[in-house]
C-alpha positions as a printed Julia matrix, in Angstrom:
121×3 Matrix{Float64}:
 -14.36    2.03  -17.98
 -11.36   -0.27  -17.89
  -8.46    0.37  -15.5
  -4.84   -0.43  -16.16
  -3.99   -0.68  -12.46
  -5.03   -2.42   -9.29
  -4.96   -0.53   -5.99
  -4.49   -2.82   -2.98
  -6.26   -1.38    0.06
  -6.96   -4.63    1.9
  -3.92   -6.93    2.0
  -4.37  -10.44    3.34
  -3.22  -10.57    6.99
  -1.52  -13.92    7.43
  -2.38  -15.54   10.77
   0.75  -16.38   12.78
   1.46  -17.92   16.15
   4.77  -16.09   16.73
   3.55  -12.46   16.88
   5.03  -11.7    13.45
   2.88   -9.34   11.38
   2.52  -10.35    7.73
   0.39   -8.38    5.28
   0.47   -9.9     1.79
  -0.28   -7.24   -0.82
   0.25   -9.45   -3.87
   0.45  -13.23   -3.95
  -1.33  -16.53   -3.75
  -3.37  -15.73   -0.62
  -4.38  -12.23   -1.75
  -5.1   -12.4    -5.46
  -4.07  -15.89   -6.56
  -0.86  -14.65   -8.18
   1.62  -17.53   -8.19
   4.36  -15.69  -10.08
   5.14  -12.96   -7.5
   4.38  -12.12   -3.89
   4.92   -8.85   -2.05
   4.46   -8.65    1.71
   4.94   -6.05    4.42
   6.22   -7.66    7.61
   7.14   -6.76   11.17
   9.23   -9.27   13.12
   9.07   -8.7    16.89
  12.19   -8.7    19.08
  13.41  -12.26   19.66
  11.58  -13.64   16.6
  13.08  -16.53   14.64
  11.78  -19.03   12.11
  13.2   -22.39   11.02
  15.84  -22.45    8.29
  14.43  -23.01    4.83
  15.61  -23.95    1.34
  12.93  -22.36   -0.84
  11.99  -22.92   -4.47
  11.76  -19.13   -4.95
  14.11  -16.14   -4.99
  13.46  -13.82   -2.04
  14.29  -10.14   -1.91
  14.19   -8.41    1.47
  14.3    -4.63    2.05
  14.6    -3.54    5.69
  12.59   -0.39    6.42
  13.2    -0.08   10.19
  15.33   -1.99   12.67
  17.67   -4.88   11.87
  17.31   -8.44   10.65
  19.78  -11.31   11.0
  20.25  -13.53    7.95
  22.42  -16.66    7.94
  23.13  -17.94    4.44
  25.83  -20.38    3.32
  27.54  -20.06    6.71
  27.71  -16.26    6.48
  25.94  -14.15    9.11
  24.63  -10.89    7.69
  22.98   -8.12    9.69
  20.66   -6.11    7.47
  20.1    -2.55    8.66
  17.33   -0.12    7.71
  17.78    0.92    4.09
  19.64   -2.27    3.11
  18.4    -5.17    1.02
  19.42   -8.69    0.09
  18.48  -11.27   -2.54
  18.53  -14.92   -1.5
  18.57  -17.18   -4.55
  16.23  -20.18   -4.72
  17.62  -23.52   -3.51
  19.81  -21.73   -0.95
  19.42  -22.59    2.74
  18.69  -19.45    4.74
  17.74  -18.69    8.33
  16.01  -15.41    9.25
  15.72  -13.98   12.77
  15.45  -10.81   14.82
  17.59  -11.3    17.94
  17.58   -7.56   18.58
  15.62   -5.55   21.14
  13.49   -3.69   18.61
  10.98   -4.74   15.93
  12.24   -5.2    12.38
   9.97   -3.85    9.66
  10.66   -5.03    6.12
   9.24   -5.78    2.7
   9.66   -9.21    1.12
   9.29   -9.99   -2.58
   9.32  -13.62   -3.77
   9.5   -14.94   -7.33
   7.67  -17.18   -7.9
   5.21  -16.32   -5.15
   5.78  -17.5    -1.59
   4.01  -20.64   -0.49
   4.66  -22.68    2.63
   4.92  -25.82    0.5
   7.71  -24.25   -1.59
   9.58  -22.8     1.41
  10.82  -26.24    2.57
  11.3   -25.17    6.17
  13.29  -27.43    8.46
  11.32  -29.21   11.15
């Protein structure tokens, strides 16, 4: 019997050294998909990553908490229930300077890869 769906019960848990939780449900690490990635993430209080200028569009939907996004000199605070699209080739810096975890979903097209993120050193 053929199925016209794929149920993801075991996302790939990305190892991190900054206490950020990343569970990739669709993408290069999980199923080899290089066109799209979908990840569930939790950024702990005080978390920050280097600015990046990725080769992919990134959509972020905040589920709980808040996330700080700096793009093109604008500082945006995303609250639970809000989303943002960052277009490829745009420099963006993500952080959680707040006192509570930020839970969110990230969708990248094409799929996220560290090589295509072009993070600053």
